[in-house]
C-alpha positions in Angstrom: -6.4 -29.3 9.0 -4.3 -27.3 6.9 -5.1 -26.7 2.8 -2.0 -26.3 1.3 -2.3 -23.8 -2.2 0.2 -24.0 -4.9 1.3 -21.1 -6.9 3.7 -20.4 -8.8 6.4 -18.4 -6.7 7.6 -16.0 -9.8 3.8 -14.7 -10.3 4.2 -13.5 -6.2 7.2 -11.9 -6.8 5.9 -10.1 -10.1 2.6 -9.5 -8.2 4.6 -7.6 -5.1 7.0 -5.5 -7.4 3.6 -4.5 -9.3 2.1 -3.7 -6.3 4.8 -1.6 -4.9 5.0 1.1 -8.1 1.8 2.3 -6.7 3.5 3.0 -3.6 6.6 4.5 -5.3 5.1 6.8 -7.5 2.4 7.9 -5.1 6.0 8.9 -2.6 7.2 10.4 -5.0 4.3 12.8 -5.9 3.8 13.2 -1.9 7.5 15.0 -1.7 8.4 16.2 -4.7 4.3 18.2 -4.8 3.6 18.6 -1.1 1.9 21.7 -2.3 -0.5 19.9 -5.3 -1.2 17.3 -2.7 -2.3 19.8 0.1 -4.5 21.2 -1.9 -6.1 17.8 -2.7 -6.4 17.5 0.3 -7.6 20.7 1.0 -10.5 20.3 -1.5 -11.5 16.3 0.2 -15.1 16.1 1.7 -13.4 14.3 4.7 -10.2 16.6 5.3 -10.6 16.5 8.7 -9.5 13.3 8.9 -6.1 14.6 7.8 -6.3 17.2 10.4 -7.0 14.3 13.3 -3.6 12.5 12.4 -1.5 16.3 12.7 -0.4 19.6 10.4 -1.3 18.2 7.1 1.6 19.5 5.5 3.7 17.3 8.3 1.3 14.0 7.2 2.4 14.3 3.2 6.2 14.6 3.9 6.3 11.7 6.5 3.5 9.5 4.7 6.0 9.9 1.6 9.0 9.2 3.5 6.8 5.9 4.8 5.5 5.1 1.4 9.0 5.5 0.2 10.7 3.1 2.5 8.2 0.3 3.0 7.4 0.6 -1.1 11.4 -0.6 -1.6 10.6 -2.9 0.9 8.1 -4.7 -0.9 9.6 -4.2 -3.9 12.2 -6.0 -2.8 10.3 -8.9 -1.0 12.7 -7.5 2.3 9.9 -7.9 5.1 7.0 -8.2 2.4 4.2 -8.9 5.5 5.6 -6.0 7.9 6.1 -3.4 4.7 2.7 -4.7 3.3 0.9 -3.2 7.3 2.8 -0.3 7.2 1.5 0.4 3.9 -2.2 -0.8 4.7 -2.1 2.1 7.6 -1.3 4.4 5.6 -3.9 4.0 2.5 -6.5 4.0 4.7 -6.6 7.5 6.0 -5.3 8.8 2.8 -8.2 7.1 0.9 -10.8 8.3 3.8 -9.5 11.5 3.4 -9.3 11.8 -0.4 -11.6 9.4 -2.1 -14.9 8.9 0.0 -16.9 11.6 -0.5 -16.2 12.1 -4.3 -19.0 10.3 -5.4 -18.3 11.2 -8.9 -14.7 9.5 -9.0 -15.4 5.9 -7.7 -13.0 4.8 -9.9 -10.3 6.2 -7.2 -12.1 4.2 -4.3 -11.9 1.0 -5.8 -8.6 0.8 -7.0 -7.8 1.8 -3.5 -9.7 -1.1 -2.6 -7.9 -3.1 -5.0 -4.8 -1.9 -3.7 -5.5 -2.5 0.0 -6.5 -6.1 -1.4 -3.7 -6.8 -2.5 -1.8 -5.4 0.6 -3.8 -8.1 2.8 -2.7 -11.3 0.5 1.0 -10.3 1.6 0.0 -9.9 4.9 -2.0 -13.0 5.5 0.6 -15.0 3.6 4.2 -14.7 5.0 6.5 -15.3 2.0 9.0 -14.1 4.1 9.6 -17.6 5.6 11.6 -20.9 3.8 9.5 -23.5 2.7 9.6 -27.1 3.5 8.6 -28.8 1.1 8.9 -31.0 -1.7 7.8 -29.1 -3.8 9.7 -25.6 -2.4 10.2 -23.8 -5.6 6.2 -23.8 -6.7 4.3 -24.0 -3.5 4.0 -21.1 -0.9 
């Protein structure tokens, strides 16, 4: 049995564009403020996670480039599902490294969890495929 959920196409576009903003801002921080980002890693309780993936400086720059490219892709709605998968893959180790273990700052942890929820929304719902329905402008 298939259930169709009616949702405004415009709301999905706005959601996608607003969600992409966090990655565009974070990517600029990773690329323009490398030393500050490295300091945050060094102060993190679980900095070993960052070292697991490689030399932190390289990882900061690489994650900045990936977030920039995938963030732009998400922003413009190009390969939305894949952009969300890539962004989620980058966000998980960042969240584990920087946010987990910071018991006094649960707000940023749950902000990242909410962002992950937005990415999962775009992973589970393929908005890149054209719709063949009578309500094409409203049904996704």
